[in-house]
C-alpha positions in Angstrom: 40.1 54.9 144.3 36.7 53.5 143.1 33.5 53.5 145.2 30.6 51.2 144.5 27.3 51.6 146.2 24.7 48.9 146.7 21.9 49.2 149.3 23.4 49.0 152.7 27.0 48.3 151.5 29.9 50.6 150.8 32.8 49.1 148.8 36.0 51.1 148.4 38.8 49.8 146.3 42.4 51.0 145.6 43.7 47.8 144.3 42.7 45.9 147.5 39.2 45.0 148.6 37.7 46.9 151.5 34.1 46.2 152.4 31.9 47.4 155.3 28.2 47.8 155.5 26.9 51.4 155.9 25.7 50.5 159.4 29.2 49.4 160.4 30.8 52.6 159.1 28.1 54.9 160.6 28.3 53.0 163.9 32.1 53.1 164.4 33.0 53.9 167.9 36.3 55.3 169.3 36.5 52.5 171.9 36.9 50.0 169.1 40.2 51.7 167.9 43.3 49.7 168.6 46.7 51.3 167.9 49.1 49.2 165.8 52.5 50.9 166.1 54.0 48.7 163.3 51.5 50.2 160.9 51.8 53.7 162.1 48.0 53.9 162.6 45.1 52.1 164.2 42.7 49.4 163.3 39.1 49.1 164.4 37.9 45.9 166.0 34.2 45.7 165.6 32.6 43.5 168.3 30.5 40.5 167.2 27.2 42.0 168.3 27.8 45.0 166.0 28.9 42.9 163.0 26.4 40.1 163.0 29.1 37.4 163.5 30.3 35.2 166.3 33.7 36.9 166.3 35.2 40.4 166.2 35.9 41.9 162.8 39.2 43.8 162.3 39.1 46.7 159.9 42.4 47.9 158.6 42.1 51.3 156.9 43.7 52.4 153.7 45.4 55.8 153.5 42.2 57.6 152.4 40.1 56.1 155.1 42.8 56.8 157.7 42.9 60.5 156.7 39.1 60.7 157.2 39.4 59.1 160.6 42.1 61.5 161.7 39.9 64.5 160.6 37.0 63.1 162.8 39.1 62.6 165.9 38.0 65.6 168.0 34.4 65.9 166.8 32.6 63.4 169.2 33.8 61.3 172.2 32.0 58.1 171.1 31.0 58.1 167.5 33.4 58.6 164.6 30.6 60.0 162.4 28.0 61.7 164.6 25.1 63.8 163.4 23.6 66.3 165.9 25.4 64.5 168.8 24.1 61.0 167.9 25.1 58.0 165.8 24.2 58.4 162.1 21.5 56.1 160.9 22.4 54.8 157.4 20.3 56.3 154.7 19.0 59.0 157.0 20.2 62.0 158.9 
């Protein structure tokens, strides 16, 4: 897997393209998780107001990202990636 960093954007590749802005990754909420039994895992549906679009954005996770999500599951009731009980602000802690 390769990781490319540009300001405000994280790009992970493993033969397929996966792009999310840091603010979207840092702001992922458990309420956005939707189980997809056919995949054996969940997707995250980011609402339009959190993604700067007029429609929801569906994020399908690769195996590495899914393993990270599973490890975060019991840490915080709202945020996937909290810091001191709050949402992480990209570029700062």
